[in-house]
N, C-alpha and C positions, 0 to 999 in steps of 0.2 A: 539361489543358494547363498550368495554373498550377503544378501539382506538378512537371511535367516542367521548367518554367522554373526553379523553385526548385532542383531537383536539378542542373540544368545550371549554375546560378550557383555552387552549392556546389562542384561538380566543378571548374569553371574557377578558383574561388578557390584550391582546393588545388593545381591545376596551376600557377597563377601563382606561388604561394608557393614551391613546389618549383623552378619554373623560374627564379625570381629568385635563389635560392640557388645553383643550378647555373650560371646565367649569371655570377653574381658570382665563383664559383670559377674558371670558365673564363677570364673577363676578367683576373682577378688572375694566373693562370698565363701567359696570353698577354702581359700587361704585363711580367712577369718575364723571359720569353723574349726579348721585343723589346729590353729593356735589355741583356741579355746579348749579343744579336746586334749591337747598336750598339757594344759594347765589343770585338766580334770574338772573344768567348770561347764562343760557342754553336756546337757541332758542326753540320755541314751537315745531317745527318739530322734534328736537332732543329729546324733552321730550317724545313725542309720540313714537319715535323709542326706547327710553330707556325702556318704559313699554312693548312694543312689544317684545323687547329682553328678558325681564324678563319672559314673558309668554312663549316665544319659548323655553327658557332654561328649565323651569319647565316641559313643555310638553315633551321635550327630555328626561329629567330624569325619568319621569313617564313611558314613552314608553320603555326606556332601562330597568327599573326595572321589568316591566311586562314581557318583552321578556326573561329576565334572569331567572325569577321565572318559567315561562312556560317551558324553556329549561331544568331547573334543576329538574323538576318533572318527575318521571318515566312515560313513555308512556305505559300505560297498554295494549293498543291494539297492539302496536308493539311487546312488550314482549310476549303477548299471541300468536301472529302469529309466533314468533320465536320458541316457545317451544311446541306449540300444534301439536301433531301428532295423527290422529284418531286411536281409538282402533281397533286392527285387529280382527274384528268380524268374528268368525267362523260360517258361515251360517248353521243352523241345520234345515233340512226339517222335519216339524212336521205333515206330511200327506197331505199337499196341493200340487197342481200341481207344477212340477219342475220349470215351466216358471215363476211362482209367485216369487219364491225364487231367481231365476236368475235375475229378474227385481229388486228385493229388493237389492240384492248384487251390481248390477250395479249402482243403485241410490246412495247407501251408499258410495261405494268406489270411485265414481266419484265426490263426494262432493255435490250432490243434496239432501241435508238433509231434507228440508221441504217436498219434494216429497216422500222421504223415510218414513218420519213420517206419511204422509197421507196414503201411501200404508200399512204401518205396522198397522195402526189403522183399516183400512178397511178389509185387507185380511190376514195378517200374524197372525198365532197363537203363538204369542210370550208369553213366560212364565214370569209372574210377579216375580216369585221366581228364575228364571234362571239368574245368575249373568252376564253371557256373553251377553245375550239379553238386559239386563238392562243397561249394560255399553254402548252398541251400541246406544240404545235409548237416554241415557244421553248425549252421544257425539253429537248426532244429535240436541238435545235441546240446548246444549251449543253452537254449531256452528251457530245456528239460534237465539242466544241471548235470549232464553227462560230460564232464569237463575233459577227461582224457580223450574220449572219442572226438569231441569238438577240436581239441588241440591238434590231434593227428591230421584232421582234414585241413585246418588252416595252415599248418606247417607245410603240408604237401602243396597247397595252392600257392603259398608264398614263394615257392621256387619258380613260379611262372611270372616273368616280369610284367605281363599284361594285367595280372590280377594281384600283384604283390600288395598294393595299397589296401584293397578290401580285406585281404587275408590278414595283413598285419594289424589292421584296426580291430577286426573281430577277435584276433588272437589276444590283443591287449584287453579287450572286454572280457574274454574268457578268464584271463589271469586275475582281472579285477574281481569278477564275481566269485572266483574260486578262493579269493582272499590272499593271493600271491601278489601283494602290493609292490614289492621291490621289482619283480619281473614286469608287472604292469607299467610301472613308472619308466623302466628301461625301454620298453617297446614304445610307449607314448612319446618319450623324449626323442627317439629315433625318427618317429613320424613327424613330430612338431618342428624339428630342426631343418626340415626340407619344405619350405613354404609352397613349393609348386605341387606338392602332393595333395590329393583331393581331401583327405581327412586331417590335414595339418592343423587347420583352425580348431576343429573339434578336439583334436589330441591336446593342443595347447591349453584349451579351456579345462578339459578334464584333469590334465596334469596340475593346473593351478588349484583345482578343487582338492586334489589329493595332497598337495603340499601345504 
């Protein structure tokens, strides 16, 4: 990501330099034509071309500014894809047939999260107070962009000191993917400033990407 940023900066530097030269040339030409027009010595066809040149130059500047601002803004989805790794859910059989849990495990670990959620709701006896189950459910909601449901699960699990690290990390990723960058930065800062936490290193890296 850093290499891509450096490449982008070099590219934009070259574009800006060439753009400045081209813009200066165009503006000088437009200035000359405007002066001739004021004197009444500029043919009508060149007057039309002059204003077309003004319009084209302005459009070029607006397009370049829009592209630059879009490129400079962090791509939340790309960063999410880079840092998101599903929680390693330890499937615990709570008395249902083994094939039900085998199916749930297959759906979850193959990334078919909506099907996993449907099966979990219909057949699995998942414990609302079991942190591991709720982390898996939260991951599935996050992967399917159901942010409020994911947020509720991770906030609940974060109250358990044993699973606070995992819950806080996935909550930060939820806010990142949902576009709530200020809240994502706050959560990541809290994780990163405690180096003994498991996700501290990854949180610091992601925070640097966002800043």
